[in-house]
Each structure stands twice: as structure tokens, then as C-alpha cells.
Backbone as CSV, one residue per row, in Angstrom:
resi,resn,N_x,N_y,N_z,CA_x,CA_y,CA_z,C_x,C_y,C_z
1,MET,74.767,4.391,234.378,73.404,4.921,234.084,73.522,6.280,233.443
2,PHE,73.305,7.353,234.137,73.370,8.619,233.539,74.824,9.039,233.228
3,LYS,75.804,8.428,233.895,77.187,8.625,233.474,77.395,8.109,232.102
4,ILE,76.801,7.036,231.765,76.866,6.401,230.492,76.309,7.321,229.454
5,LEU,75.143,7.927,229.776,74.497,8.910,228.902,75.422,10.107,228.738
6,ALA,76.022,10.580,229.752,76.923,11.786,229.665,78.079,11.463,228.748
7,ASN,78.654,10.275,228.894,79.800,9.889,228.026,79.351,9.808,226.594
8,LYS,78.180,9.244,226.304,77.668,9.177,224.930,77.464,10.563,224.342
9,LEU,76.888,11.430,225.156,76.678,12.753,224.603,78.091,13.528,224.344
10,LEU,79.030,13.272,225.258,80.342,13.890,225.150,81.030,13.381,223.823
11,LEU,81.032,12.146,223.531,81.660,11.579,222.380,80.959,12.104,221.153
12,THR,79.629,12.153,221.166,78.906,12.635,220.039,79.214,14.137,219.773
13,ALA,79.246,14.891,220.887,79.554,16.310,220.775,80.945,16.538,220.132
14,ALA,81.945,15.786,220.626,83.281,15.898,220.148,83.339,15.621,218.663
15,PHE,82.686,14.528,218.214,82.742,14.181,216.820,82.056,15.254,215.920
16,VAL,80.860,15.587,216.355,80.110,16.535,215.560,80.718,17.907,215.482
17,ILE,81.208,18.377,216.628,81.923,19.700,216.680,83.090,19.691,215.697
18,PHE,83.847,18.647,215.682,85.015,18.572,214.810,84.642,18.602,213.362
19,PHE,83.591,17.920,212.951,83.280,17.719,211.642,82.203,18.621,211.025
20,SER,81.343,19.249,211.886,80.297,20.044,211.355,80.071,21.362,212.048
21,GLY,81.009,21.811,212.832,80.863,23.185,213.298,79.898,23.378,214.426
22,CYS,80.043,22.709,215.489,79.384,23.023,216.764,77.851,22.788,216.758
23,ALA,77.385,21.743,216.074,75.937,21.378,216.115,75.840,19.948,216.533
24,VAL,75.033,19.625,217.517,74.798,18.281,218.023,73.301,17.955,217.903
25,THR,73.019,16.828,217.331,71.666,16.376,217.309,71.507,15.227,218.434
26,VAL,70.753,15.480,219.416,70.444,14.496,220.494,69.293,13.685,220.152
27,THR,69.474,12.388,219.817,68.432,11.536,219.447,67.931,10.799,220.682
28,GLU,66.707,10.212,220.556,66.138,9.572,221.722,66.884,8.296,222.003
29,GLN,67.593,7.709,220.980,68.409,6.485,221.256,69.649,6.830,222.098
30,MET,70.079,8.108,222.044,71.267,8.474,222.767,71.087,8.538,224.240
31,ILE,69.856,8.710,224.726,69.669,8.886,226.133,69.244,7.533,226.807
32,VAL,69.423,6.403,226.098,69.211,5.143,226.759,70.486,4.256,226.567
33,SER,70.850,3.501,227.554,72.086,2.604,227.548,71.731,1.237,228.112
34,PRO,70.979,0.480,227.313,70.534,-0.823,227.837,71.634,-1.858,227.864
35,SER,71.432,-2.837,228.657,72.329,-4.000,228.650,71.486,-5.246,228.485
36,THR,71.973,-6.143,227.631,71.284,-7.442,227.424,72.060,-8.593,228.154
37,ASP,73.079,-8.131,228.946,73.808,-9.099,229.754,73.104,-9.480,231.024
38,ILE,72.675,-10.735,231.160,71.856,-11.147,232.329,72.811,-11.724,233.329
39,ASP,72.728,-11.208,234.584,73.452,-11.797,235.701,72.611,-12.919,236.244
40,GLN,72.916,-14.103,235.897,72.048,-15.267,236.236,72.022,-15.484,237.733
41,ALA,73.111,-15.242,238.455,73.157,-15.444,239.865,72.145,-14.430,240.558
42,ASN,72.232,-13.178,240.144,71.283,-12.151,240.665,69.807,-12.521,240.361
43,LEU,69.607,-12.970,239.057,68.225,-13.348,238.728,67.739,-14.531,239.574
44,SER,68.547,-15.526,239.753,68.185,-16.647,240.608,67.938,-16.216,242.023
45,GLN,68.641,-15.251,242.508,68.449,-14.731,243.857,67.071,-14.041,243.983
46,LEU,66.698,-13.281,242.951,65.366,-12.659,243.018,64.262,-13.715,242.868
47,VAL,64.476,-14.721,242.046,63.424,-15.724,241.861,63.364,-16.720,243.004
48,ASP,64.469,-17.325,243.341,64.536,-18.373,244.378,64.578,-17.838,245.720
49,GLY,65.276,-16.708,245.915,65.371,-16.072,247.302,64.289,-15.174,247.689
50,SER,63.914,-14.278,246.770,62.924,-13.221,247.100,61.529,-13.632,246.605
51,GLY,61.306,-14.664,245.770,60.045,-15.041,245.347,59.431,-14.462,244.137
52,TYR,60.265,-13.723,243.414,59.769,-13.179,242.110,59.554,-14.260,241.093
53,GLN,58.561,-14.021,240.194,58.331,-14.874,239.081,58.656,-14.151,237.699
54,GLU,59.311,-14.870,236.846,59.542,-14.268,235.479,58.289,-14.424,234.666
55,ARG,57.801,-13.342,234.124,56.643,-13.406,233.185,56.907,-12.443,232.014
56,PHE,56.348,-12.834,230.845,56.464,-11.945,229.739,55.127,-11.343,229.362
57,ILE,55.112,-10.077,228.974,53.914,-9.457,228.467,54.175,-9.200,227.012
58,GLN,53.153,-9.043,226.225,53.280,-8.978,224.745,52.509,-7.902,224.048
59,TYR,53.147,-7.269,223.103,52.488,-6.342,222.221,51.712,-7.142,221.153
60,PRO,50.740,-6.544,220.525,50.009,-7.208,219.451,50.898,-7.748,218.334
61,ASP,52.020,-7.047,218.100,52.940,-7.487,217.050,53.783,-8.582,217.415
62,GLY,53.719,-9.052,218.684,54.479,-10.209,219.136,55.732,-9.819,219.893
63,THR,56.028,-8.521,220.043,57.164,-8.057,220.882,56.921,-8.399,222.335
64,ASN,57.892,-9.096,222.909,57.789,-9.543,224.274,58.633,-8.682,225.251
65,LEU,58.024,-8.371,226.404,58.805,-7.636,227.487,58.907,-8.530,228.647
66,HIS,60.080,-8.584,229.207,60.351,-9.379,230.373,59.982,-8.676,231.639
67,THR,59.193,-9.258,232.543,58.830,-8.663,233.791,59.202,-9.629,234.901
68,LEU,59.402,-9.071,236.137,59.554,-9.819,237.343,58.426,-9.368,238.244
69,GLN,57.660,-10.349,238.762,56.479,-10.086,239.473,56.485,-10.851,240.804
70,LEU,56.264,-10.146,241.888,56.238,-10.722,243.228,54.738,-10.698,243.657
71,ASP,54.147,-11.891,243.866,52.743,-11.932,244.271,52.591,-12.322,245.723
72,LYS,51.845,-11.431,246.479,51.511,-11.738,247.784,50.015,-11.627,247.899
73,PRO,49.298,-12.771,247.916,47.834,-12.735,247.826,47.108,-11.787,248.721
74,ASP,47.564,-11.590,249.922,46.803,-10.764,250.885,47.326,-9.328,250.926
75,ALA,48.274,-8.989,250.081,48.821,-7.656,250.109,47.843,-6.602,249.634
76,PRO,47.758,-5.516,250.294,46.683,-4.527,249.954,47.031,-3.717,248.662
77,MET,48.204,-3.687,248.221,48.577,-2.846,247.120,49.742,-3.435,246.300
78,THR,49.998,-2.793,245.124,51.057,-3.219,244.204,51.982,-2.051,243.947
79,ILE,53.302,-2.295,244.126,54.279,-1.336,243.689,54.787,-1.700,242.292
80,VAL,54.605,-0.737,241.409,55.032,-0.895,239.953,56.351,-0.103,239.800
81,VAL,57.406,-0.808,239.462,58.786,-0.245,239.456,59.159,0.108,237.957
82,PHE,59.550,1.331,237.721,60.079,1.736,236.420,61.569,2.138,236.651
83,HIS,62.470,1.271,236.206,63.928,1.597,236.515,64.353,2.641,235.441
84,GLY,65.598,2.944,235.574,66.193,4.065,234.790,66.567,3.666,233.339
85,ASN,67.462,4.512,232.741,67.734,4.415,231.353,68.853,3.467,231.004
86,ALA,69.415,2.714,231.922,70.634,1.867,231.690,70.396,0.485,232.347
87,LEU,71.310,-0.451,231.788,71.450,-1.729,232.373,70.218,-2.585,232.212
88,ASN,69.823,-3.460,233.311,68.616,-4.229,233.235,68.350,-4.690,234.684
89,MET,67.247,-5.336,234.870,66.737,-5.686,236.189,67.695,-6.574,236.983
90,THR,68.579,-7.321,236.321,69.446,-8.290,237.017,70.732,-7.628,237.507
91,LEU,70.892,-6.363,237.151,72.179,-5.625,237.471,71.882,-4.495,238.493
92,GLN,72.940,-4.124,239.249,72.778,-3.053,240.280,72.650,-1.691,239.473
93,PRO,71.885,-0.820,240.056,71.218,-0.912,241.350,69.828,-1.498,241.391
94,TRP,69.309,-1.812,240.134,67.858,-2.286,240.080,67.697,-3.595,240.766
95,PHE,68.668,-4.495,240.622,68.599,-5.814,241.294,68.468,-5.613,242.781
96,GLY,69.318,-4.830,243.344,69.325,-4.618,244.775,67.992,-3.983,245.295
97,LEU,67.433,-3.010,244.557,66.207,-2.401,244.876,65.069,-3.408,244.932
98,LEU,65.017,-4.251,243.884,63.944,-5.257,243.830,64.005,-6.196,245.028
99,GLY,65.172,-6.566,245.403,65.409,-7.393,246.536,64.959,-6.733,247.821
100,SER,65.284,-5.482,247.954,64.877,-4.714,249.138,63.365,-4.561,249.158
101,LEU,62.689,-4.396,248.105,61.268,-4.114,248.087,60.518,-5.419,248.436
102,SER,61.152,-6.557,248.276,60.434,-7.878,248.603,60.112,-8.039,250.026
103,GLN,60.724,-7.244,250.941,60.472,-7.436,252.370,59.110,-6.815,252.797
104,PHE,58.563,-5.916,251.981,57.319,-5.211,252.361,56.098,-6.023,252.042
105,ASP,54.921,-5.719,252.646,53.752,-6.430,252.396,53.044,-5.825,251.199
106,VAL,53.648,-5.996,250.077,53.094,-5.464,248.821,53.409,-6.446,247.672
107,ASN,52.562,-6.434,246.669,52.987,-7.050,245.416,53.965,-6.081,244.735
108,VAL,54.834,-6.627,243.928,55.791,-5.888,243.188,55.831,-6.342,241.777
109,ILE,55.789,-5.361,240.830,55.901,-5.650,239.386,56.967,-4.696,238.770
110,ALA,57.911,-5.265,238.072,58.903,-4.517,237.390,59.136,-5.012,235.985
111,LEU,59.604,-4.204,235.099,59.864,-4.638,233.749,61.185,-4.112,233.209
112,ASP,61.695,-4.859,232.221,62.752,-4.321,231.379,62.184,-3.833,230.134
113,TYR,62.515,-2.566,229.752,61.967,-1.964,228.559,62.482,-2.656,227.319
114,GLN,61.941,-2.322,226.164,62.405,-2.909,224.924,63.912,-2.673,224.770
115,GLY,64.647,-3.734,224.448,66.027,-3.668,224.242,66.851,-3.840,225.496
116,PHE,66.251,-3.985,226.615,66.858,-4.195,227.908,66.745,-5.624,228.317
117,GLY,67.792,-6.216,228.889,67.701,-7.552,229.437,67.127,-8.602,228.470
118,LYS,66.103,-9.277,228.898,65.479,-10.321,228.038,64.365,-9.830,227.085
119,SER,64.127,-8.506,227.162,63.011,-8.018,226.361,63.350,-7.830,224.957
120,ASP,62.393,-8.045,224.022,62.610,-7.849,222.578,62.609,-6.310,222.349
121,GLY,62.771,-6.069,221.019,62.603,-4.667,220.558,63.869,-3.825,220.640
122,VAL,63.706,-2.527,220.344,64.803,-1.583,220.243,64.645,-0.558,221.340
123,ALA,65.685,-0.269,222.058,65.651,0.658,223.160,65.536,2.086,222.648
124,SER,64.608,2.832,223.166,64.480,4.290,222.894,63.694,4.950,223.980
125,PHE,63.713,6.241,224.069,62.872,6.952,225.086,61.407,6.723,224.809
126,SER,60.964,6.829,223.518,59.586,6.628,223.198,59.137,5.184,223.578
127,ASN,59.969,4.189,223.323,59.602,2.806,223.592,59.462,2.649,225.140
128,MET,60.306,3.308,225.921,60.208,3.222,227.356,58.774,3.670,227.855
129,SER,58.330,4.801,227.240,56.981,5.317,227.583,55.911,4.379,227.126
130,ARG,56.013,3.842,225.968,55.006,2.910,225.469,54.973,1.583,226.363
131,ASP,56.171,1.186,226.754,56.192,-0.021,227.525,55.616,0.132,228.894
132,ALA,55.741,1.339,229.477,55.160,1.635,230.763,53.587,1.562,230.628
133,GLU,53.102,2.054,229.491,51.617,1.974,229.328,51.186,0.538,229.132
134,LEU,51.948,-0.265,228.394,51.562,-1.667,228.234,51.569,-2.390,229.530
135,LEU,52.540,-2.139,230.348,52.629,-2.807,231.603,51.449,-2.497,232.457
136,MET,51.042,-1.212,232.471,49.895,-0.822,233.291,48.629,-1.502,232.788
137,SER,48.503,-1.716,231.492,47.306,-2.294,230.929,47.181,-3.752,231.270
138,THR,48.205,-4.398,231.752,48.143,-5.803,232.195,47.788,-5.980,233.617
139,ILE,47.676,-4.908,234.368,47.454,-5.019,235.815,45.930,-4.906,236.042
140,ALA,45.423,-5.713,236.926,43.984,-5.827,237.205,43.369,-4.417,237.558
141,GLN,42.196,-4.205,237.024,41.496,-2.910,237.193,41.182,-2.551,238.616
142,ASP,41.079,-3.565,239.485,40.728,-3.290,240.845,42.009,-3.133,241.700
143,SER,43.185,-3.132,241.099,44.427,-2.951,241.824,44.597,-1.545,242.428
144,GLN,45.286,-1.496,243.565,45.644,-0.283,244.197,47.142,-0.152,244.032
145,ILE,47.648,0.891,243.302,49.047,0.954,242.830,49.804,2.127,243.375
146,ILE,51.036,1.824,243.754,52.044,2.901,244.021,53.054,2.698,242.876
147,VAL,53.301,3.732,242.097,54.348,3.705,241.015,55.652,4.205,241.656
148,TYR,56.753,3.569,241.283,58.083,3.882,241.829,58.949,4.126,240.608
149,GLY,59.270,5.353,240.318,60.141,5.711,239.161,61.514,6.142,239.636
150,LEU,62.511,5.528,238.969,63.892,5.792,239.308,64.641,6.410,238.136
151,SER,65.348,7.503,238.393,66.185,8.141,237.378,65.272,8.526,236.182
152,LEU,65.579,8.202,234.955,64.756,8.502,233.878,63.394,7.769,233.896
153,GLY,63.330,6.718,234.694,62.107,5.958,234.890,61.019,6.868,235.637
154,SER,61.528,7.948,236.254,60.572,8.864,236.924,59.590,9.432,235.869
155,VAL,60.054,9.588,234.659,59.204,10.118,233.590,58.078,9.076,233.272
156,MET,58.452,7.850,233.280,57.421,6.789,233.048,56.431,6.755,234.204
157,ALA,56.903,6.839,235.368,56.063,6.747,236.589,55.072,7.954,236.547
158,MET,55.591,9.145,236.302,54.712,10.280,236.319,53.740,10.267,235.097
159,SER,54.151,9.632,233.983,53.244,9.599,232.813,52.016,8.729,233.055
160,VAL,52.072,7.859,233.995,50.935,6.985,234.268,50.288,7.369,235.615
161,SER,50.720,8.425,236.264,50.292,8.770,237.602,48.805,9.188,237.648
162,GLU,48.273,9.568,236.497,46.793,9.965,236.477,45.870,8.846,236.385
163,ASP,46.482,7.588,236.168,45.631,6.438,236.214,44.908,6.353,237.573
164,PRO,43.526,6.160,237.537,42.814,6.172,238.844,43.260,5.101,239.820
165,ARG,43.952,4.050,239.336,44.454,3.018,240.225,45.635,3.411,240.981
166,VAL,46.329,4.479,240.524,47.593,4.942,241.198,47.174,5.776,242.377
167,LYS,47.579,5.337,243.585,47.272,5.946,244.826,48.459,6.640,245.485
168,GLY,49.667,6.454,244.928,50.789,7.087,245.397,51.945,7.032,244.419
169,VAL,52.907,7.967,244.558,54.026,8.065,243.616,55.331,8.242,244.494
170,ILE,56.260,7.340,244.152,57.629,7.390,244.742,58.545,7.716,243.552
171,LEU,59.417,8.649,243.779,60.486,9.053,242.749,61.773,8.996,243.450
172,GLU,62.818,8.444,242.797,64.152,8.459,243.389,65.204,8.841,242.275
173,GLY,66.028,9.755,242.603,67.057,10.151,241.589,66.361,10.714,240.341
174,ALA,65.306,11.440,240.484,64.443,11.829,239.368,64.965,12.928,238.620
175,VAL,64.628,12.979,237.264,64.877,14.116,236.433,63.650,15.051,236.408
176,SER,63.904,16.362,236.303,62.789,17.293,236.362,62.157,17.574,235.001
177,THR,62.943,18.078,234.096,62.411,18.416,232.742,63.395,17.985,231.733
178,ASP,62.945,17.785,230.501,63.875,17.410,229.397,64.917,18.462,229.182
179,LYS,64.544,19.753,229.184,65.513,20.805,228.984,66.532,20.836,230.067
180,GLU,66.187,20.710,231.308,67.106,20.761,232.409,68.072,19.563,232.350
181,MET,67.580,18.400,231.998,68.414,17.262,231.905,69.456,17.408,230.786
182,ILE,69.057,17.832,229.621,70.007,17.990,228.548,71.043,19.095,228.803
183,GLU,70.547,20.194,229.409,71.447,21.285,229.705,72.510,20.912,230.798
184,PHE,72.032,20.105,231.744,72.965,19.645,232.821,74.176,18.851,232.155
185,PHE,73.797,17.988,231.293,74.878,17.080,230.689,75.727,17.875,229.693
186,ARG,75.098,18.899,229.062,75.978,19.714,228.155,76.913,20.565,228.984
187,ASP,76.494,21.117,230.139,77.253,22.018,230.899,78.414,21.261,231.605
188,ARG,78.173,19.970,231.908,79.237,19.264,232.635,80.317,18.693,231.683
189,ASN,80.069,18.747,230.422,81.062,18.307,229.432,81.670,19.509,228.736
190,ARG,82.949,19.576,228.761,83.620,20.804,228.255,83.327,21.034,226.792
191,LEU,83.368,19.992,225.975,83.167,20.162,224.554,81.700,20.518,224.299
192,GLY,80.770,19.844,225.120,79.335,20.079,224.912,78.932,21.524,225.120
193,ARG,79.675,22.231,225.959,79.334,23.630,226.246,79.439,24.546,224.985
194,PHE,80.151,24.048,224.048,80.384,24.932,222.828,79.462,24.486,221.698
195,ALA,78.613,23.497,221.885,77.850,22.974,220.859,76.340,23.441,220.994
196,SER,75.783,23.802,219.819,74.326,24.079,219.853,73.647,22.740,219.670
197,LEU,72.511,22.572,220.340,71.837,21.314,220.372,70.531,21.271,219.599
198,ASP,70.338,20.264,218.890,69.114,19.986,218.193,68.513,18.735,218.831
199,VAL,67.482,18.857,219.669,66.995,17.707,220.444,65.818,17.070,219.728
200,ASP,65.877,15.745,219.676,64.734,14.993,219.067,63.436,15.390,219.789
201,PRO,62.382,15.742,219.055,61.110,16.154,219.671,60.514,15.084,220.511
202,ASN,60.882,13.836,220.313,60.323,12.725,221.059,60.863,12.805,222.519
203,ILE,61.978,13.465,222.779,62.463,13.647,224.145,61.731,14.869,224.677
204,ASN,60.595,14.632,225.275,59.748,15.727,225.650,58.993,15.319,226.944
205,PHE,59.390,15.951,228.134,58.722,15.580,229.339,58.971,16.740,230.336
206,ASP,58.059,16.850,231.283,58.094,17.853,232.335,57.524,17.347,233.586
207,ASN,58.358,16.699,234.436,57.919,16.131,235.689,57.377,17.180,236.609
208,ASN,57.929,18.365,236.563,57.436,19.464,237.390,55.951,19.825,237.130
209,ALA,55.580,19.873,235.848,54.230,20.145,235.525,53.287,19.038,235.996
210,VAL,53.719,17.802,235.818,52.894,16.718,236.252,52.664,16.780,237.827
211,ALA,53.775,17.081,238.497,53.732,17.149,239.916,52.775,18.251,240.437
212,GLU,52.712,19.323,239.653,51.828,20.441,240.027,50.403,20.080,240.073
213,ASN,50.012,19.098,239.226,48.633,18.705,239.164,48.350,17.367,239.840
214,LEU,49.381,16.837,240.508,49.213,15.538,241.136,48.465,15.658,242.410
215,THR,47.480,14.733,242.656,46.683,14.806,243.858,47.039,13.600,244.771
216,SER,47.735,12.559,244.255,48.134,11.420,245.085,49.299,11.846,245.935
217,PRO,49.493,11.138,247.101,50.650,11.336,247.929,51.939,11.065,247.114
218,MET,52.985,11.840,247.384,54.254,11.706,246.679,55.472,11.713,247.592
219,LEU,56.332,10.771,247.425,57.593,10.777,248.131,58.761,10.865,247.113
220,VAL,59.551,11.904,247.365,60.695,12.140,246.427,61.980,11.867,247.199
221,ILE,62.777,10.904,246.758,64.047,10.584,247.403,65.175,10.976,246.516
222,HIS,66.239,11.546,247.073,67.375,11.999,246.237,68.671,11.913,247.065
223,GLY,69.733,11.343,246.559,71.002,11.307,247.157,71.625,12.693,247.160
224,LYS,72.130,13.140,248.295,72.744,14.489,248.352,74.009,14.515,247.419
225,ASP,74.720,13.388,247.279,75.902,13.300,246.484,75.709,12.776,245.150
226,ASP,74.477,12.784,244.657,74.176,12.257,243.298,74.889,13.066,242.222
227,GLU,75.832,12.472,241.574,76.592,13.183,240.486,75.926,13.018,239.151
228,ASN,75.051,12.023,239.024,74.393,11.745,237.733,73.170,12.696,237.519
229,ILE,72.364,12.846,238.474,71.237,13.773,238.479,71.269,14.542,239.751
230,PRO,71.629,15.859,239.741,71.756,16.637,240.984,70.379,16.684,241.794
231,TYR,70.534,16.721,243.043,69.308,16.647,243.912,68.428,17.892,243.710
232,ARG,68.918,18.951,243.090,68.029,20.115,242.805,66.934,19.744,241.902
233,MET,67.097,18.734,241.015,65.999,18.331,240.126,64.870,17.595,240.909
234,GLY,65.298,16.737,241.860,64.248,16.128,242.732,63.550,17.135,243.583
235,GLN,64.280,18.075,244.079,63.731,19.155,244.912,62.770,20.003,244.073
236,SER,63.112,20.223,242.824,62.252,20.998,241.970,60.901,20.345,241.715
237,ILE,60.942,19.013,241.575,59.687,18.281,241.437,58.863,18.378,242.733
238,TYR,59.491,18.205,243.868,58.792,18.343,245.168,58.154,19.693,245.331
239,ASN,58.957,20.776,245.002,58.490,22.057,245.189,57.311,22.386,244.230
240,SER,57.195,21.704,243.132,56.085,21.914,242.247,54.770,21.281,242.659
241,TYR,54.856,20.363,243.662,53.638,19.714,244.151,52.840,20.743,244.934
242,GLN,51.481,20.772,244.574,50.664,21.805,245.183,49.890,21.315,246.356
243,GLY,49.821,20.042,246.703,49.144,19.494,247.807,49.887,19.591,249.097
244,ASP,49.353,18.883,250.094,50.029,18.842,251.399,50.413,17.500,251.784
245,ASN,50.537,16.646,250.837,50.875,15.191,251.143,52.117,14.690,250.384
246,ALA,53.132,15.494,250.415,54.434,15.125,249.820,55.541,15.261,250.710
247,GLU,56.587,14.460,250.454,57.864,14.507,251.301,59.022,14.445,250.394
248,PHE,60.051,15.288,250.770,61.307,15.251,250.057,62.388,14.728,251.045
249,LEU,62.992,13.564,250.708,63.963,12.934,251.506,65.311,13.060,250.880
250,LEU,66.177,13.912,251.456,67.533,14.072,250.940,68.413,13.138,251.740
251,VAL,69.109,12.240,251.043,69.896,11.215,251.702,71.347,11.583,251.818
252,GLU,71.825,11.802,253.030,73.227,12.104,253.264,74.082,10.984,252.733
253,ASN,75.117,11.304,252.007,76.082,10.309,251.391,75.417,9.437,250.332
254,GLY,74.258,9.843,249.938,73.536,9.053,248.916,74.003,9.423,247.531
255,GLY,74.200,8.408,246.660,74.488,8.678,245.299,73.264,8.578,244.414
256,HIS,73.358,7.862,243.311,72.240,7.825,242.338,71.498,6.489,242.539
257,CYS,70.246,6.679,243.114,69.332,5.527,243.257,69.854,4.457,244.069
258,ASP,70.579,4.823,245.165,71.209,3.752,245.966,70.863,3.836,247.443
259,THR,69.737,4.414,247.724,69.319,4.595,249.131,69.192,3.220,249.832
260,PHE,68.699,2.248,249.117,68.492,0.892,249.728,69.860,0.331,250.206
261,HIS,70.928,0.800,249.592,72.243,0.276,249.880,73.010,1.194,250.877
262,VAL,73.046,2.499,250.659,73.845,3.350,251.499,73.137,3.671,252.797
263,ALA,71.788,3.584,252.832,71.065,3.979,254.123,69.852,2.972,254.195
264,PRO,70.075,1.682,254.422,69.029,0.703,254.331,67.900,0.979,255.451
265,SER,68.319,1.389,256.574,67.258,1.621,257.649,66.393,2.876,257.204
266,LEU,67.041,3.878,256.669,66.315,5.062,256.279,65.335,4.603,255.084
267,PHE,65.856,3.795,254.207,65.057,3.333,253.066,63.873,2.599,253.563
268,ASP,64.123,1.661,254.453,62.987,0.803,254.974,61.939,1.668,255.667
269,ASP,62.362,2.602,256.511,61.442,3.450,257.222,60.651,4.344,256.212
270,ALA,61.320,4.884,255.225,60.601,5.751,254.282,59.623,5.058,253.418
271,ILE,60.002,3.846,252.930,59.039,3.087,252.115,57.861,2.550,252.880
272,SER,58.167,1.937,254.059,57.051,1.386,254.860,56.203,2.493,255.347
273,GLY,56.818,3.652,255.726,56.030,4.780,256.169,55.110,5.327,255.041
274,PHE,55.619,5.404,253.840,54.804,5.875,252.699,53.652,4.945,252.446
275,ILE,53.926,3.600,252.436,52.865,2.688,252.206,51.745,2.846,253.252
276,SER,52.144,3.005,254.509,51.202,3.231,255.567,50.397,4.514,255.386
277,GLU,51.126,5.552,255.018,50.483,6.883,254.817,49.463,6.808,253.678
278,VAL,49.804,6.114,252.604,48.846,5.967,251.516,47.591,5.212,251.966
279,ALA,47.800,4.100,252.782,46.664,3.373,253.255,45.833,4.195,254.277
280,GLU,46.480,4.996,255.080,45.749,5.755,256.098,45.053,6.969,255.480
281,SER,45.457,7.279,254.269,44.816,8.455,253.618,43.444,8.125,253.233
282,GLY,43.063,6.909,253.309,41.704,6.479,252.854,41.615,6.145,251.414
283,ARG,42.780,6.093,250.734,42.698,5.798,249.263,42.697,4.326,249.087
284,LEU,42.916,3.512,250.022,42.890,2.032,249.898,41.699,1.485,250.622
């Protein structure tokens, strides 16, 4: 995931520093690392074991996006999952997360962005944002939604959080701002420290600012040992929240977006508790 991003930036920095004197252009394609390799066994487990259905949503130009949707007719709300910048829904950790979410009394909808998995199109940060908006447009207007953003998918979740149907926000392994994300990866790479950066203007987000104006309940989960996105970024988002209905869960021994695996009981309690909290807040 973000290790892939770090390696891509490092290789680019090394090449550009050698040939053009310490200048690196970070494009929006550089911060995504999709996979079109489908793990059929995992997909079958989600469909046959957990009850997900494969559905495609479509842009007017015919571009198709692959979604997995779990329908529970009597469920009071829908969790909409925006995974991170790498892999696809049939690969870990996203596959495991979707399996874990199936146990709760909620509908679940997740998608692979353009260029990921079975989805058409070209992967880019801009397309991830557009795809999130398209997915939201396909959900019934009377739905009660919790958005769940993981890693770079936290940006997509926060970008739709002002939708009146969104009654709660869960972030895991989240990035705080575009500048902090880019600086973190430059600082951790020796060659990158010596490069000046020219960042594509399309890479533009500030989850802290969105959190500051958020009124819905918010749960921020972060692994204490996350080497891809340090937990200070998740804590920064939490600290920006101005209301009194937010929680920051720091997971001991947790890595990047793997709470469902390293601390399943903690994960279950946190998610079920948040669902109940949103319901009890009178928003549903």
C-alpha cells in the first residue's frame, strides 16, 4: 500500500536527482498502486461465504466500476467502504475487512476505483475522488450512511461526509493533509530528502480542515506500529474535530489498516459500539 507509494517516490527521486538536479514532480498517478490481479478464492469467499453480490455501476461514458454489496433488508444503516491507494477488494487487507464487516447488522457497499480490480478506467487520485461521488449517487436518498475510509481512502470518505445521508464517519490508518503525507515520504527516503518537490495540484486535500467542521460522530482508528502512515496523522484528524462525539482508538501492535486481524475483539467492539452510538444519537 503506502510502502508501494514510498518505493515509487524513492525510485522517481533517484532518477530525477541524477538526471535533472534535485527536482521531483509528484504526479497524481504516482500516489496510487492498483492491482488488477483478482484472487478468485477470496472473491468467492466474500460472495458465497459472506453474502456479498458483485454489481457494476457506470459513468455516462460507459466506464464501469466494480462494487461488492451486502444487502440486509432489515438493517438500519449502510456502511460505505473506501479502501486505500493500492491493491483491490479481493486482496488483503481490504478482503479481510469486508469479511469482518459482514457480521454486523448493516448493509455494506464497497468499490474498486478506476484501474483497480475489475473496474475500467485509469487509476489516479482525481479518479478516486470522482468514483467516490459516483458511488454515493447510486445509493438511495433515504439511506442512513456511515462512511469508512481507510488509508488514502480517508480522503474519499471525508470528501462525501457533508452529504446529509452520512450519519457517522470511521477512519482507519488515515492521512491528515496532502503536505504532511508527501513530506513524510520524502523524509523517510534518503534521496528524497535532497530533492525539491513539484506536486501535482490535483493532489490537494486536508482531512484536518474537514474534521474541524464535521458534526457527525467520528471514530478514528490507527495502529500504534503503523509504518506506512504514522498514527500522529490520525491523531491530528481527531484533535481537529470540534464536537464532543469523536473517539481516537490507538491499537497496540497494530500496523496499517489491520485492526480486524491483529485485534479482532477490539475491532468488533469498536465498530459495533460506534454503530450503536450513531443510532442512539438520534440520527437514525
